[in-house]
C-alpha positions as CSV (number, residue, x, y, z in Angstrom):
1,M,-3.9,0.3,21.8
2,H,-5.7,-2.8,20.5
3,T,-4.3,-6.1,21.9
4,D,-6.1,-8.5,19.5
5,A,-4.1,-9.9,16.5
6,P,-4.4,-7.6,13.5
7,P,-7.2,-8.3,11.1
8,L,-6.1,-10.1,7.9
9,I,-7.3,-9.1,4.5
10,I,-7.2,-11.7,1.6
11,G,-6.9,-9.9,-1.7
12,G,-5.4,-6.7,-2.8
13,G,-7.9,-5.3,-5.3
14,L,-9.7,-2.0,-4.7
15,A,-12.1,-3.5,-2.2
16,G,-9.3,-5.0,-0.1
17,L,-7.2,-1.9,-0.3
18,T,-10.2,0.2,0.7
19,A,-10.8,-2.0,3.7
20,A,-7.0,-2.0,4.6
21,L,-6.8,1.8,4.5
22,S,-10.0,2.1,6.6
23,L,-8.7,-0.3,9.3
24,A,-5.2,1.1,9.3
25,E,-6.4,4.7,9.8
26,R,-8.3,3.4,12.8
27,D,-5.1,2.0,14.3
28,L,-5.8,-1.7,13.7
29,Q,-2.7,-2.4,11.6
30,P,-4.2,-4.9,9.1
31,L,-2.1,-7.5,7.2
32,L,-3.1,-7.8,3.5
33,L,-2.1,-10.8,1.4
34,E,-2.2,-10.6,-2.4
35,A,-1.4,-13.7,-4.5
36,K,-0.2,-11.8,-7.5
37,P,3.0,-9.8,-7.9
38,R,1.1,-6.5,-8.2
39,L,-1.5,-5.0,-6.0
40,G,-4.7,-3.6,-7.5
41,G,-6.7,-6.5,-8.8
42,R,-8.7,-5.2,-11.8
43,I,-7.1,-1.8,-11.4
44,A,-3.6,-3.2,-11.3
45,G,-0.7,-1.9,-13.4
46,A,1.1,-4.0,-16.0
47,E,4.3,-4.1,-18.0
48,T,5.7,-0.8,-19.3
49,V,6.2,-0.1,-23.0
50,T,9.1,2.1,-23.9
51,L,9.3,4.0,-27.2
52,D,12.1,6.0,-28.6
53,G,11.5,9.4,-30.3
54,P,12.0,13.1,-29.8
55,G,12.4,13.9,-26.1
56,G,12.5,10.2,-25.3
57,P,12.7,7.5,-24.3
58,W,9.0,7.5,-23.5
59,H,7.5,5.1,-21.0
60,F,3.9,3.9,-21.1
61,P,2.9,1.7,-18.1
62,A,0.1,-0.6,-19.1
63,E,-2.8,-1.4,-16.8
64,H,-5.7,-3.9,-16.6
65,G,-7.8,-1.4,-18.5
66,I,-8.8,2.3,-18.4
67,H,-11.5,3.0,-15.8
68,A,-13.8,5.9,-15.6
69,L,-15.1,7.5,-12.3
70,W,-18.8,7.9,-12.9
71,G,-21.2,10.5,-11.5
72,Q,-22.5,8.2,-8.8
73,Y,-19.1,7.1,-7.6
74,H,-19.4,9.1,-4.4
75,N,-17.5,6.7,-2.1
76,L,-14.6,6.3,-4.5
77,R,-14.4,10.0,-4.8
78,M,-14.4,10.3,-1.0
79,L,-11.5,7.8,-1.0
80,L,-9.7,10.0,-3.4
81,R,-10.4,13.0,-1.2
82,R,-8.9,11.2,1.8
83,L,-5.7,10.7,-0.4
84,G,-5.6,14.3,-1.6
85,L,-6.4,13.2,-5.2
86,R,-9.9,14.5,-5.7
87,E,-8.9,17.7,-7.7
88,T,-6.7,15.8,-10.2
89,L,-9.5,14.1,-12.1
90,V,-10.1,15.0,-15.8
91,P,-13.8,15.4,-16.8
92,A,-14.9,13.5,-19.9
93,R,-16.1,15.7,-22.7
94,H,-17.5,13.6,-25.5
95,E,-18.2,9.9,-26.3
96,D,-19.0,8.6,-29.7
97,W,-21.3,5.7,-30.7
98,V,-19.6,4.0,-33.6
99,H,-21.5,1.4,-35.7
100,G,-20.0,-0.8,-38.4
101,E,-22.2,-2.4,-40.9
102,A,-22.0,-3.5,-44.6
103,G,-18.6,-2.0,-45.2
104,R,-19.6,1.4,-43.7
105,V,-18.9,3.0,-40.4
106,L,-21.4,5.4,-38.9
107,R,-20.6,7.7,-35.9
108,A,-22.5,10.0,-33.7
109,E,-21.6,11.8,-30.4
110,A,-24.0,10.6,-27.7
111,G,-22.5,11.1,-24.3
112,S,-22.8,14.9,-23.9
113,A,-26.2,14.8,-25.5
114,V,-27.5,12.6,-22.7
115,R,-25.9,14.3,-19.6
116,R,-26.5,17.8,-20.9
117,S,-30.1,17.1,-22.0
118,L,-32.7,19.7,-21.3
119,F,-35.2,16.9,-20.6
120,P,-35.1,15.5,-17.0
121,A,-34.5,11.8,-16.4
122,P,-35.9,9.4,-17.4
123,L,-36.7,11.4,-20.6
124,H,-33.2,12.7,-21.1
125,Y,-32.4,10.3,-24.0
126,I,-34.9,12.2,-26.1
127,A,-32.1,14.7,-26.6
128,L,-30.4,12.2,-29.0
129,L,-33.4,12.7,-31.4
130,F,-32.3,16.3,-31.8
131,R,-28.8,15.3,-33.0
132,P,-28.8,14.9,-36.8
133,R,-25.9,12.5,-36.9
134,F,-27.7,10.2,-34.4
135,L,-30.9,10.4,-36.4
136,A,-28.9,9.4,-39.5
137,M,-27.9,6.2,-37.8
138,M,-31.5,5.1,-37.2
139,T,-33.6,3.1,-39.6
140,P,-37.4,3.4,-40.1
141,F,-37.8,0.3,-38.0
142,D,-36.0,2.0,-35.1
143,F,-38.5,4.9,-35.1
144,L,-41.4,2.6,-35.3
145,G,-40.0,0.5,-32.4
146,L,-39.2,3.4,-30.0
147,P,-42.3,2.8,-27.9
148,R,-41.3,-0.8,-27.4
149,V,-37.8,0.2,-26.5
150,T,-39.0,2.9,-24.0
151,G,-41.3,0.5,-22.3
152,S,-38.6,-2.1,-22.0
153,L,-36.2,0.3,-20.5
154,Y,-38.7,1.5,-17.9
155,L,-38.6,-2.0,-16.4
156,A,-35.6,-0.6,-14.6
157,L,-37.9,1.9,-12.8
158,A,-40.2,-0.9,-11.6
159,Y,-37.5,-3.1,-10.2
160,D,-34.4,-2.4,-8.0
161,P,-32.5,-5.7,-8.3
162,L,-29.7,-4.8,-5.9
163,C,-32.0,-3.8,-3.1
164,E,-35.1,-6.1,-3.4
165,P,-36.1,-9.5,-4.7
166,T,-37.3,-9.6,-8.3
167,P,-39.2,-12.2,-10.4
168,L,-36.7,-12.0,-13.2
169,G,-35.0,-15.3,-12.5
170,E,-32.4,-16.4,-15.1
171,R,-33.7,-14.3,-17.9
172,T,-31.0,-12.6,-20.0
173,V,-30.8,-9.4,-21.9
174,A,-30.9,-11.3,-25.2
175,E,-34.6,-12.1,-24.5
176,L,-35.3,-8.4,-24.0
177,F,-33.4,-7.3,-27.2
178,A,-35.0,-9.9,-29.4
179,A,-38.0,-7.8,-30.2
180,W,-36.1,-4.5,-30.5
181,P,-35.4,-2.7,-33.8
182,P,-31.8,-3.1,-35.1
183,R,-30.0,0.1,-34.5
184,M,-31.5,0.8,-31.1
185,S,-30.6,-2.8,-30.1
186,A,-27.1,-2.1,-31.3
187,F,-26.8,1.2,-29.4
188,I,-28.0,-0.1,-26.1
189,S,-26.0,-3.4,-26.5
190,A,-22.9,-1.3,-27.0
191,L,-23.7,0.8,-24.0
192,M,-24.2,-2.4,-21.9
193,R,-21.1,-4.1,-23.2
194,S,-19.0,-1.1,-22.4
195,G,-20.3,-1.2,-18.8
196,L,-20.8,-4.9,-18.1
197,A,-18.1,-6.3,-20.4
198,A,-20.4,-9.0,-21.8
199,R,-22.8,-9.8,-24.7
200,P,-26.6,-9.8,-24.3
201,E,-26.8,-13.6,-24.0
202,E,-24.3,-13.5,-21.2
203,V,-25.9,-10.8,-19.1
204,P,-28.7,-11.5,-16.6
205,L,-31.6,-9.2,-17.0
206,S,-31.4,-8.2,-13.3
207,G,-27.8,-7.1,-13.8
208,F,-28.7,-5.0,-16.8
209,L,-31.5,-3.2,-15.0
210,A,-29.2,-2.5,-12.1
211,F,-26.7,-1.1,-14.6
212,L,-29.3,1.2,-16.2
213,R,-30.5,2.4,-12.8
214,F,-27.1,3.3,-11.4
215,Y,-25.3,4.6,-14.5
216,T,-27.9,6.5,-16.6
217,L,-31.6,6.1,-16.3
218,L,-32.5,7.8,-13.0
219,R,-30.3,10.9,-13.4
220,R,-28.7,12.9,-16.2
221,D,-25.5,13.6,-14.2
222,A,-25.1,9.9,-13.5
223,W,-23.6,9.6,-17.0
224,A,-21.0,12.3,-16.3
225,F,-17.7,10.8,-15.6
226,S,-14.0,11.6,-15.2
227,Y,-10.7,10.0,-15.9
228,L,-7.6,9.6,-13.7
229,P,-4.9,12.0,-14.9
230,D,-2.3,9.4,-15.5
231,E,-1.7,5.7,-15.5
232,I,-3.2,3.8,-12.6
233,E,0.0,3.1,-10.6
234,S,1.0,6.8,-10.1
235,A,-2.6,8.2,-10.2
236,L,-4.1,6.0,-7.6
237,L,-2.3,2.8,-6.4
238,S,0.9,4.3,-5.2
239,P,-0.8,7.0,-3.1
240,L,-3.3,4.5,-1.7
241,T,-0.7,1.8,-0.8
242,N,1.6,4.4,0.7
243,A,-1.2,5.7,2.8
244,I,-1.9,2.2,4.1
245,R,1.7,1.6,5.0
246,D,2.1,5.0,6.6
247,A,-0.9,4.3,8.8
248,G,0.6,1.0,10.0
249,G,-0.8,-1.6,7.5
250,T,1.3,-4.3,6.0
251,L,0.9,-5.3,2.3
252,R,2.4,-8.5,1.0
253,T,2.4,-9.6,-2.6
254,N,3.1,-13.1,-4.0
255,A,1.3,-14.4,-0.9
256,C,-1.3,-17.0,-1.9
257,V,-3.8,-18.0,0.7
258,T,-4.5,-21.8,0.4
259,R,-6.8,-22.7,3.3
260,L,-9.0,-21.3,6.1
261,E,-9.6,-23.0,9.4
262,R,-11.5,-21.8,12.5
263,S,-11.1,-22.9,16.1
264,A,-11.3,-21.3,19.5
265,E,-12.8,-18.0,18.2
266,Q,-9.9,-17.6,15.8
267,W,-9.2,-18.1,12.1
268,E,-6.1,-19.9,11.0
269,V,-5.1,-18.6,7.6
270,Y,-2.7,-20.8,5.7
271,W,-0.7,-19.2,2.9
272,Q,2.4,-19.6,0.7
273,D,5.0,-16.9,0.4
274,E,7.1,-15.9,-2.6
275,A,9.7,-18.5,-1.9
276,G,7.1,-21.3,-1.7
277,N,7.3,-21.6,2.1
278,Q,4.1,-22.5,3.9
279,Q,3.0,-19.9,6.5
280,S,0.0,-19.5,8.8
281,T,-1.5,-16.5,10.6
282,R,-4.0,-16.5,13.5
283,T,-6.5,-13.7,13.7
284,P,-10.0,-13.2,15.0
285,H,-11.1,-11.2,12.0
286,V,-10.7,-12.1,8.3
287,V,-11.8,-9.8,5.4
288,L,-12.2,-11.9,2.2
289,A,-11.6,-9.5,-0.7
290,L,-11.1,-11.9,-3.7
291,D,-12.8,-11.9,-7.1
292,A,-15.7,-14.4,-7.3
293,P,-13.8,-17.4,-9.0
294,A,-11.0,-17.1,-6.4
295,A,-13.3,-16.8,-3.5
296,K,-15.3,-19.8,-4.6
297,A,-12.1,-21.9,-4.9
298,L,-10.9,-20.9,-1.4
299,L,-14.2,-21.2,0.4
300,T,-15.2,-24.5,-1.2
301,G,-11.7,-25.9,-0.7
302,S,-11.4,-25.1,3.0
303,P,-13.0,-27.7,5.3
304,T,-14.4,-25.0,7.7
305,T,-16.3,-23.2,5.0
306,A,-16.8,-25.8,2.3
307,S,-20.3,-27.1,3.3
308,A,-22.0,-23.6,3.4
309,A,-20.0,-22.3,0.4
310,Q,-21.2,-25.2,-1.8
311,Q,-24.8,-23.9,-1.3
312,L,-23.9,-20.4,-2.5
313,T,-24.1,-19.0,-6.0
314,F,-20.9,-17.4,-7.3
315,P,-20.9,-15.2,-10.5
316,Q,-18.8,-16.2,-13.4
317,G,-15.6,-14.4,-14.1
318,L,-15.1,-13.0,-17.6
319,E,-11.9,-12.8,-19.6
320,T,-11.1,-9.5,-21.4
321,G,-8.5,-8.2,-23.9
322,V,-6.8,-4.8,-24.0
323,V,-5.2,-3.5,-27.2
324,R,-3.0,-0.4,-27.4
325,L,-2.0,1.2,-30.7
326,W,0.4,4.1,-31.2
327,F,0.1,6.2,-34.4
328,S,2.4,8.9,-35.8
329,R,-0.5,11.3,-36.2
330,V,-3.8,12.1,-34.6
331,P,-7.3,11.4,-35.7
332,S,-8.8,14.4,-37.6
333,A,-12.1,14.3,-35.7
334,G,-14.0,12.4,-33.1
335,A,-14.4,12.1,-29.3
336,E,-11.8,11.1,-26.8
337,S,-13.7,7.8,-26.2
338,G,-16.4,5.7,-27.8
339,I,-18.5,2.6,-27.7
340,C,-18.7,0.2,-30.7
341,S,-21.4,-2.0,-32.2
342,G,-22.1,-3.9,-35.4
343,N,-19.3,-5.7,-37.1
344,L,-16.5,-4.0,-35.2
345,S,-14.4,-6.4,-33.0
346,I,-13.5,-3.8,-30.4
347,D,-16.1,-2.8,-27.8
348,N,-14.9,0.6,-26.8
349,F,-11.8,2.9,-27.1
350,F,-10.0,5.7,-25.3
351,W,-7.5,8.2,-26.8
352,L,-5.1,8.4,-23.9
353,H,-3.3,11.6,-25.0
354,H,-6.6,13.5,-24.3
355,F,-6.5,12.9,-20.6
356,Q,-3.3,11.1,-19.4
357,R,-0.3,13.3,-18.7
358,G,2.4,11.0,-20.0
359,A,0.6,10.2,-23.2
360,A,-0.2,14.0,-23.7
361,A,3.5,14.9,-23.3
362,W,4.4,12.3,-25.9
363,H,1.8,13.7,-28.2
364,R,3.1,17.2,-27.8
365,A,6.7,16.1,-28.5
366,T,6.0,13.8,-31.5
367,G,2.5,14.7,-32.9
368,G,1.5,11.1,-32.4
369,S,-1.6,9.5,-30.7
370,V,-2.2,6.4,-28.6
371,V,-5.5,4.6,-28.2
372,E,-6.6,1.8,-25.8
373,A,-9.3,-0.5,-27.1
374,H,-11.1,-3.2,-25.0
375,I,-12.4,-6.5,-26.3
376,Y,-15.0,-8.2,-24.2
377,G,-15.6,-11.4,-26.2
378,P,-17.5,-13.5,-26.9
379,P,-15.3,-16.4,-25.9
380,E,-14.7,-17.6,-29.5
381,V,-13.4,-14.1,-30.4
382,L,-10.9,-14.1,-27.4
383,A,-9.9,-17.6,-28.3
384,Q,-8.2,-16.3,-31.5
385,P,-4.4,-15.8,-31.6
386,D,-3.0,-12.4,-30.4
387,A,-1.9,-11.6,-34.0
388,T,-5.5,-12.0,-35.2
389,L,-7.0,-9.9,-32.4
390,L,-4.4,-7.2,-33.1
391,A,-5.1,-7.2,-36.8
392,Q,-8.8,-6.9,-36.3
393,A,-8.4,-4.0,-33.8
394,I,-6.1,-2.2,-36.1
395,T,-8.5,-2.6,-39.0
396,D,-11.4,-1.4,-36.8
397,L,-9.6,1.8,-35.7
398,Q,-8.5,2.5,-39.3
399,R,-12.1,2.0,-40.5
400,I,-13.2,4.5,-37.9
401,H,-10.4,6.9,-38.7
402,P,-9.2,6.2,-42.3
403,E,-6.7,9.1,-42.0
404,L,-4.6,6.9,-39.6
405,R,-3.8,4.3,-42.3
406,G,-0.1,3.8,-42.8
407,S,0.8,5.6,-39.5
408,L,0.9,2.7,-37.0
409,I,4.2,2.7,-35.2
410,H,3.6,0.2,-32.3
411,Q,1.0,-2.2,-31.0
412,T,0.5,-4.3,-27.9
413,I,-2.2,-6.8,-26.6
414,Q,-2.8,-7.8,-23.1
415,R,-5.1,-10.7,-21.9
416,N,-6.7,-10.3,-18.5
417,D,-7.6,-13.4,-16.4
418,P,-11.3,-14.3,-16.2
419,S,-11.9,-12.3,-13.0
420,H,-14.2,-9.5,-14.3
421,T,-17.6,-10.0,-12.7
422,R,-20.4,-11.3,-14.9
423,F,-22.8,-9.1,-13.0
424,G,-26.1,-10.6,-11.9
425,A,-27.9,-8.8,-9.1
426,G,-28.4,-11.3,-6.3
427,F,-30.6,-10.3,-3.3
428,D,-31.3,-13.5,-1.6
429,E,-29.2,-15.7,0.8
430,R,-27.9,-17.9,-2.1
431,H,-25.6,-15.0,-2.9
432,L,-22.7,-14.3,-0.6
433,G,-22.9,-10.9,1.2
434,V,-20.6,-8.6,3.1
435,T,-21.8,-10.4,6.2
436,S,-20.9,-14.0,5.7
437,P,-22.3,-17.3,7.2
438,W,-19.1,-17.6,9.2
439,P,-18.3,-15.7,12.4
440,G,-15.4,-13.4,12.2
441,L,-15.3,-13.5,8.4
442,C,-16.7,-10.6,6.3
443,C,-16.4,-10.1,2.6
444,C,-15.9,-7.3,0.1
445,G,-15.8,-7.0,-3.7
446,D,-18.0,-5.8,-6.6
447,W,-19.9,-9.1,-6.8
448,L,-21.2,-9.3,-3.3
449,R,-24.7,-8.8,-2.0
450,Y,-25.1,-5.5,-0.1
451,P,-28.1,-3.1,0.0
452,H,-26.5,-0.3,-2.1
453,P,-27.2,0.3,-5.8
454,A,-23.5,0.8,-6.7
455,L,-21.7,-1.4,-9.3
456,F,-18.1,-2.2,-10.1
457,L,-15.4,0.2,-8.8
458,E,-17.9,2.0,-6.6
459,R,-19.4,-1.3,-5.3
460,A,-15.8,-2.5,-4.5
461,C,-15.3,0.7,-2.5
462,V,-18.7,0.5,-0.7
463,T,-18.3,-3.1,0.3
464,G,-14.6,-2.5,1.3
465,L,-15.9,0.2,3.7
466,A,-18.7,-2.0,4.9
467,A,-16.4,-4.9,5.6
468,A,-14.0,-2.6,7.5
469,N,-16.9,-1.2,9.5
470,S,-17.9,-4.8,10.5
471,V,-14.4,-5.3,12.0
472,L,-14.5,-1.8,13.6
473,A,-17.8,-2.6,15.2
474,A,-16.3,-5.7,16.9
475,H,-13.7,-3.4,18.4
476,R,-16.3,-0.7,19.3
477,I,-14.6,1.8,17.0
478,P,-16.6,4.3,15.1
479,A,-17.5,3.3,11.5
480,W,-16.6,5.1,8.3
481,P,-19.6,6.7,6.6
482,I,-20.9,5.1,3.5
483,L,-22.5,7.6,1.1
484,P,-25.8,6.7,-0.6
485,A,-26.4,7.2,-4.3
486,T,-28.0,10.5,-5.2
487,P,-31.8,10.0,-5.5
488,P,-33.5,9.9,-8.9
489,E,-34.6,13.2,-10.5
490,A,-38.2,14.1,-9.7
491,P,-39.9,12.7,-12.9
492,A,-38.0,9.5,-12.6
493,R,-38.9,9.2,-8.9
494,M,-42.6,9.8,-9.6
495,L,-42.7,7.3,-12.5
496,E,-40.8,4.8,-10.4
497,H,-43.4,5.2,-7.6
498,G,-46.2,4.7,-10.1
499,L,-44.7,1.6,-11.7
500,R,-44.1,0.0,-8.3
501,G,-47.6,0.7,-7.3
502,V,-48.8,-1.2,-10.5
503,R,-46.5,-4.1,-9.5
504,R,-48.0,-4.3,-6.0
505,W,-51.5,-4.1,-7.4
506,A,-50.8,-6.9,-9.9
507,A,-49.2,-9.0,-7.2
508,R,-52.3,-8.6,-4.9
509,R,-54.6,-9.4,-7.8
510,K,-52.6,-12.6,-8.6
511,A,-52.6,-13.7,-5.0
512,S,-56.3,-13.3,-4.7
């Protein structure tokens, strides 16, 4: 039995919940405080939409946005295995690239071509050149510019921004794309926006290279992904939060932490409960599991941490929009998901009846379809009224699938707070890490410095485990394993070794 006060976790997103489960299952009975009414952070559920119809009423719980579990999400899959959920995932089959330009919409299936390519990484994208519909989307300038595009992408083999310093500075992806041919630029931009939720001028080049390395360039199977089989609350959050409570953890919502103070080897955490009452909790160990904007506000606003926090670099949070549309019939063709480019306002889409049980049951009963589309900006787009964004999204989906015109039966739009990480890979001490400058306080979240190549959900899970392990080490309790990413395929590994050798040679020559 442990006699210290239980560790306190600030923030109930995936990182904080991972840390809470990992501490609770080691008998440390953590207390988790979440400021919002719902747990989950960027995987939280949202309001439920109810539709009447045959077999109804039908309920569609909304969420922050559909998430995929990618091939390299080993630690998140291990978490699902701990919860008994590993076998419920639905493998993705096909993903379209959809491009709108000059009144036309072009479409080609790209996802399966890449992950099932006969060519090993980093050559696996060559398989797209054997797809007639993909070739039809190219212009002569794209074929002429392929060597330049290939050389640019191989920058990701020369640098590992999450695990080593790089000379990339504040350069953005827009500088890289400026010399690219039009359709290749559109394709990779759409791929990047779907993953990083930002436009080229908003994305640091280091973050883009980290994205390429983790999600696609080093392995074919890195691009293989799966969906949760139902909405996020029942498919993940309820089993996860129930497991934490069953193991002795306490989860409180509507509990907003306002200040941190440290004295006598203890942290005093001040927070406000649902009724507006001021509370405080003393503990030797705090796990900070907030998104970057909230962490910055708390750390710079607390006297104990303000001085050091003001010297740190915190990534920007990005606002996102989520549109859902219900139609009385289904598209006649196309993949269950897709990425968008050109003059389309939506950035990606997911036909939920292909992989979510509730939506699939509604489809079988009514013959209808439901799609979720994400809008990642830019800011001037998201500044438009809801009615305008909805109208644009409806127009986009009906341009992609003209057969759906006249069949819209319901529509919703949800705006998410600017908490999505504008991902820039930070390796040096200016970036907050899992190990913080303050004793007894460790951090977790997808924006934190930690020597692992994971991004987003997997990074949240990895850093949640790492933060929990820091607390466990202080109690001399065995740590949880953190699984590494699968190594690159042999050709990618050899090319990476060669390019890094060139880098070292160039650096020595410059120094001399």
